[in-house]
C-alpha positions as CSV (number, residue, x, y, z in Angstrom):
1,X,-61.6,47.6,67.9
2,X,-62.6,44.0,67.5
3,X,-62.6,41.7,70.3
4,X,-60.9,38.2,69.9
5,X,-63.9,36.5,70.5
6,X,-65.6,38.6,67.4
7,X,-62.2,37.7,65.3
8,X,-62.4,34.1,66.0
9,X,-66.5,34.6,65.0
10,X,-65.4,36.0,61.9
11,X,-62.9,33.5,60.8
12,X,-65.5,30.8,61.4
13,X,-68.2,32.7,59.8
14,X,-65.8,33.0,56.4
15,X,-64.6,29.5,56.7
16,X,-68.4,28.5,56.6
17,X,-69.0,30.6,53.9
18,X,-66.4,29.6,51.8
19,X,-67.6,25.9,52.3
20,X,-65.9,22.5,51.8
21,X,-66.0,22.8,48.0
22,X,-63.9,26.3,47.9
23,X,-59.8,26.1,47.4
24,X,-59.4,27.6,50.9
25,X,-62.6,26.7,53.0
26,X,-61.3,23.0,53.6
27,X,-58.2,24.3,54.6
28,X,-59.0,27.3,56.8
29,X,-61.8,24.8,58.8
30,X,-58.9,22.3,59.5
31,X,-56.9,25.4,60.8
32,X,-59.7,26.6,63.0
33,X,-58.7,25.1,66.1
34,X,-55.4,26.2,66.1
35,X,-56.0,29.7,65.2
36,X,-58.7,30.1,67.6
37,X,-56.2,29.0,70.2
38,X,-53.7,31.1,69.1
39,X,-55.5,34.3,69.1
40,X,-56.8,33.2,72.6
41,X,-53.2,33.2,73.6
42,X,-52.4,36.6,72.1
43,X,-50.1,34.6,69.3
44,X,-49.9,36.2,66.0
45,X,-49.4,34.2,62.7
46,X,-45.8,33.5,62.3
47,X,-45.3,32.3,58.9
48,X,-46.4,33.2,55.6
49,X,-47.0,31.1,52.5
50,X,-44.0,32.1,51.0
51,X,-41.8,31.3,54.4
52,X,-43.6,27.9,54.6
53,X,-43.3,27.1,51.0
54,X,-39.4,28.3,51.3
55,X,-38.8,25.9,54.5
56,X,-40.2,23.2,52.9
57,X,-38.5,23.5,50.0
58,X,-35.1,23.9,52.3
59,X,-36.1,20.3,54.0
60,X,-37.0,18.7,50.3
61,X,-33.1,19.9,49.4
62,X,-31.8,18.5,52.7
63,X,-33.4,15.4,52.1
64,X,-32.0,15.2,48.8
65,X,-28.8,16.2,49.7
66,X,-28.7,13.3,52.6
67,X,-30.2,11.0,50.1
68,X,-27.2,11.5,47.6
69,X,-24.7,11.4,50.5
70,X,-26.4,7.6,51.4
71,X,-26.4,6.5,48.0
72,X,-22.7,7.5,47.4
73,X,-22.1,5.9,50.9
74,X,-23.9,2.7,49.9
75,X,-22.3,2.6,46.4
76,X,-18.6,2.7,48.3
77,X,-19.8,-0.1,50.7
78,X,-20.8,-2.2,48.0
79,X,-17.7,-1.8,45.8
80,X,-15.6,-2.8,48.9
81,X,-18.0,-5.9,49.4
82,X,-17.1,-7.0,45.9
83,X,-13.7,-6.3,46.2
84,X,-13.6,-8.5,49.4
85,X,-15.6,-11.2,47.6
86,X,-13.3,-11.3,44.5
87,X,-10.1,-11.4,46.3
88,X,-11.7,-14.1,48.6
89,X,-13.5,-16.2,45.7
90,X,-9.5,-16.0,43.8
91,X,-7.9,-17.0,46.8
92,X,-10.2,-19.8,47.0
93,X,-10.0,-21.0,43.4
94,X,-6.1,-20.4,43.4
95,X,-5.9,-23.1,46.5
96,X,-8.5,-25.5,44.6
97,X,-6.4,-25.3,41.5
98,X,-3.1,-25.9,43.7
99,X,-4.7,-29.1,45.2
100,X,-6.0,-30.2,42.0
101,X,-2.7,-29.8,40.8
102,X,-0.7,-31.8,43.6
103,X,-3.6,-34.2,43.2
104,X,-3.1,-34.7,39.5
105,X,0.9,-35.1,40.0
106,X,0.6,-37.6,42.4
107,X,-1.6,-39.8,40.1
108,X,0.8,-39.3,37.0
């Protein structure tokens, strides 16, 4: 049976052997502190790449859904603001027309 120290050494050796120009070398080197801490704490790897990918996809899907909801809410708010502004402008325009008509009738 391999000891924790031997397993950590083997992983370090593999990371160094792969080197910085390999596909997995830089990633494995960046993960070594966490892997070593987990091994020393008797924590086994919890996620597979497929699980991580699925989790990331779920997060992205949730973010897209939230963005869609925010966009729809923003559009509704924009439409409400535009409708309010149109009513206000129409009211001001109508009041101005009445004032002009009153002024014109006084001049005649």
